[in-house]
N, CA, C and O of each residue as an XYZ file, in Angstrom:
256
protein
N       0.897     -1.364     -0.163
C       0.253     -0.093     -0.147
C       1.180      1.578      0.301
O       1.286      2.766     -0.004
N       1.373      1.152      0.670
C       3.594      2.653      0.597
C       4.171      2.780     -0.673
O       4.801      3.538     -1.411
N       3.451      1.243     -0.535
C       4.616      1.440     -2.917
C       3.760      2.485     -3.328
O       4.073      3.621     -3.685
N       1.998      1.669     -3.183
C       1.657      2.612     -4.692
C       0.921      3.847     -4.628
O       0.131      4.349     -5.429
N       1.423      4.302     -3.303
C       0.591      5.061     -2.413
C       2.519      6.319     -3.078
O       2.383      7.509     -3.363
N       3.851      5.655     -3.140
C       5.066      6.275     -3.649
C       4.627      6.165     -5.484
O       4.824      6.852     -6.486
N       4.142      5.253     -5.244
C       3.865      5.814     -6.851
C       3.306      6.551     -7.791
O       3.693      7.102     -8.821
N       1.706      6.378     -6.863
C       1.063      7.846     -7.531
C       1.451      9.286     -7.191
O       1.187     10.206     -7.965
N       2.262      9.528     -5.691
C       2.639     10.854     -5.688
C       3.711     11.066     -6.894
O       3.787     12.108     -7.545
N       4.271     10.277     -7.030
C       5.296      9.890     -8.562
C       5.193     10.066     -9.943
O       6.125     10.232    -10.730
N       3.512      9.998    -10.282
C       3.169     10.028    -10.937
C       2.974     12.124    -11.638
O       3.043     13.114    -12.365
N       2.716     11.347    -10.573
C       1.147     12.843     -9.867
C       2.645     14.665     -9.647
O       2.357     15.645     -8.960
N       3.421     14.585    -10.092
C       4.520     15.126    -10.095
C       5.274     16.075    -11.063
O       5.621     17.238    -11.271
N       5.305     13.895    -11.836
C       5.479     13.941    -13.261
C       4.771     15.010    -14.280
O       5.258     15.986    -14.852
N       3.950     14.676    -14.291
C       2.096     15.772    -14.754
C       2.313     17.027    -14.248
O       2.268     17.980    -15.026
N       2.520     17.186    -13.194
C       2.121     18.343    -12.790
C       3.815     18.705    -13.722
O       3.823     19.839    -14.200
N       4.907     18.016    -13.938
C       6.440     18.909    -14.922
C       6.271     18.567    -16.136
O       7.209     18.966    -16.826
N       5.287     17.856    -16.864
C       5.083     17.871    -17.365
C       4.223     18.572    -18.462
O       4.293     18.716    -19.682
N       3.374     18.942    -17.451
C       2.321     20.437    -17.768
C       2.825     21.969    -17.641
O       2.807     22.802    -18.547
N       3.314     22.167    -16.219
C       4.691     23.483    -16.274
C       5.331     23.458    -17.950
O       4.348     23.860    -18.573
N       6.028     23.297    -18.606
C       6.565     22.428    -19.514
C       5.957     22.708    -20.080
O       6.006     23.936    -20.159
N       5.082     22.206    -20.805
C       4.124     22.903    -21.730
C       3.543     23.964    -21.362
O       2.971     24.176    -22.432
N       3.223     24.813    -20.706
C       2.663     25.778    -20.621
C       4.080     27.407    -21.086
O       4.110     28.395    -21.819
N       5.032     26.669    -20.009
C       6.490     27.799    -20.597
C       6.659     26.625    -22.188
O       7.430     25.666    -22.229
N       6.385     26.751    -22.525
C       6.897     26.547    -23.924
C       5.939     27.881    -24.800
O       6.204     29.004    -25.230
N       4.530     26.851    -24.738
C       3.923     28.123    -25.167
C       3.630     28.551    -24.898
O       2.637     28.820    -25.573
N       3.764     29.829    -23.035
C       4.186     31.494    -23.777
C       5.275     31.780    -24.383
O       5.431     32.845    -24.980
N       6.549     30.457    -24.266
C       7.821     30.523    -25.299
C       7.452     31.524    -27.230
O       7.823     32.511    -27.864
N       6.466     30.288    -27.341
C       6.476     29.823    -28.698
C       5.707     31.680    -29.076
O       6.312     32.567    -29.678
N       4.185     31.791    -28.458
C       3.353     32.539    -28.123
C       4.803     34.440    -28.161
O       4.373     35.591    -28.073
N       5.931     34.169    -28.270
C       6.317     35.802    -27.070
C       6.343     35.667    -29.186
O       5.711     36.119    -30.141
N       7.696     34.609    -28.872
C       7.857     34.360    -30.555
C       7.009     35.132    -31.910
O       7.110     36.154    -32.588
N       6.381     34.269    -31.833
C       5.422     34.642    -32.728
C       4.692     36.348    -31.999
O       3.777     36.743    -32.721
N       4.817     36.775    -31.449
C       4.604     38.261    -31.107
C       6.078     39.084    -32.582
O       6.061     39.923    -33.482
N       7.333     37.897    -31.797
C       8.787     38.669    -32.198
C       8.407     39.451    -33.745
O       8.382     40.561    -34.276
N       8.110     37.836    -34.047
C       8.167     37.615    -35.787
C       7.254     38.409    -36.425
O       7.539     39.134    -37.378
N       5.524     38.238    -35.648
C       4.736     39.111    -35.816
C       5.339     41.018    -36.411
O       5.071     41.604    -37.460
N       5.881     41.313    -35.647
C       6.801     42.669    -34.943
C       7.180     42.976    -36.233
O       6.725     43.811    -37.015
N       8.161     42.109    -36.352
C       9.360     42.272    -37.051
C       9.420     42.296    -39.398
O      10.202     42.746    -40.236
N       7.723     41.312    -39.441
C       7.222     40.955    -40.405
C       6.861     42.572    -40.779
O       7.129     43.133    -41.841
N       6.172     43.162    -39.598
C       4.898     45.018    -39.749
C       6.257     45.822    -40.116
O       6.129     46.556    -41.096
N       7.631     45.815    -39.460
C       8.917     46.522    -39.287
C       8.894     46.590    -40.674
O       8.589     47.639    -41.242
N       9.300     45.181    -41.508
C       9.667     44.743    -43.049
C       8.403     45.262    -44.073
O       8.547     45.583    -45.253
N       7.062     45.255    -43.263
C       6.263     45.521    -44.587
C       6.418     47.202    -44.507
O       6.504     47.904    -45.514
N       6.441     47.767    -42.987
C       6.571     49.401    -43.125
C       7.749     49.116    -44.468
O       7.470     48.966    -45.657
N       8.599     49.109    -44.068
C      10.143     49.294    -44.617
C       9.466     49.699    -46.370
O       9.013     50.631    -47.034
N       9.788     48.333    -46.440
C       9.208     48.277    -48.132
C       7.871     49.066    -48.783
O       7.637     48.996    -49.989
N       7.395     49.490    -48.263
C       6.091     50.448    -48.270
C       6.529     52.195    -48.641
O       6.030     52.991    -49.436
N       8.047     52.364    -47.354
C       7.980     53.625    -47.361
C       9.256     53.558    -48.656
O       9.519     54.639    -49.182
N       9.944     52.438    -49.097
C      11.055     52.502    -50.279
C      10.090     52.607    -51.235
O      10.132     53.648    -51.891
N       9.049     51.658    -51.557
C       8.228     52.062    -52.847
C       7.463     53.550    -52.711
O       7.200     53.361    -53.898
N       7.129     54.259    -52.542
C       6.697     55.368    -51.733
C       7.636     56.656    -51.863
O       7.369     57.854    -51.953
N       9.190     55.738    -51.829
C      10.766     56.835    -51.875
C      10.828     57.118    -53.368
O      10.964     58.225    -53.887
N      10.664     55.550    -54.177
C      11.113     55.415    -55.912
C      10.444     56.954    -56.548
O      11.167     57.941    -56.683
N       8.834     56.959    -56.933
C       8.359     57.523    -57.610
C       8.777     58.429    -57.390
O       8.778     59.058    -58.448
N       9.328     59.197    -56.382
C       9.985     60.925    -55.651
C      10.758     61.117    -56.438
O      10.651     62.133    -57.124
N      11.662     60.358    -56.609
C      13.400     60.538    -56.295
C      13.435     60.411    -58.123
O      14.092     61.050    -58.946
N      12.521     59.405    -58.277
C      12.372     60.187    -60.237
C      11.840     61.056    -60.904
O      12.202     61.496    -61.995
N      10.666     61.434    -60.071
C      10.435     63.019    -60.620
C      11.744     63.602    -59.979
O      12.500     63.665    -60.948
N      12.457     64.079    -58.847
C      13.008     64.930    -59.158
C      14.810     64.257    -59.359
O      15.966     64.358    -58.949
N      13.940     63.582    -60.272
C      15.820     62.809    -61.607
C      15.483     63.506    -62.524
O      16.125     64.531    -62.754
N      13.808     62.966    -63.715
C      13.395     63.536    -64.146
C      13.142     65.336    -64.067
O      12.444     65.943    -64.878
N      13.754     65.870    -63.105
C      13.093     67.420    -62.701
C      14.741     68.518    -63.549
O      14.805     69.634    -64.065
N      15.701     67.503    -63.298
C      16.009     67.597    -63.717
C      16.807     67.410    -64.487
O      17.030     68.248    -65.361
């Protein structure tokens, strides 16, 4: 009976540890997703700025 209780406690601790690790992994993945989202937004902003600057530069060159 004592061994059964010890085994159950050990399994409960294992399950708890696995849950904690899974929650940690999910939070890490979410934060990485936010970072990737921010990077993608920055890239699109840079690309849109470049596409806006090129016509202006072309106009300036054509006037000269």
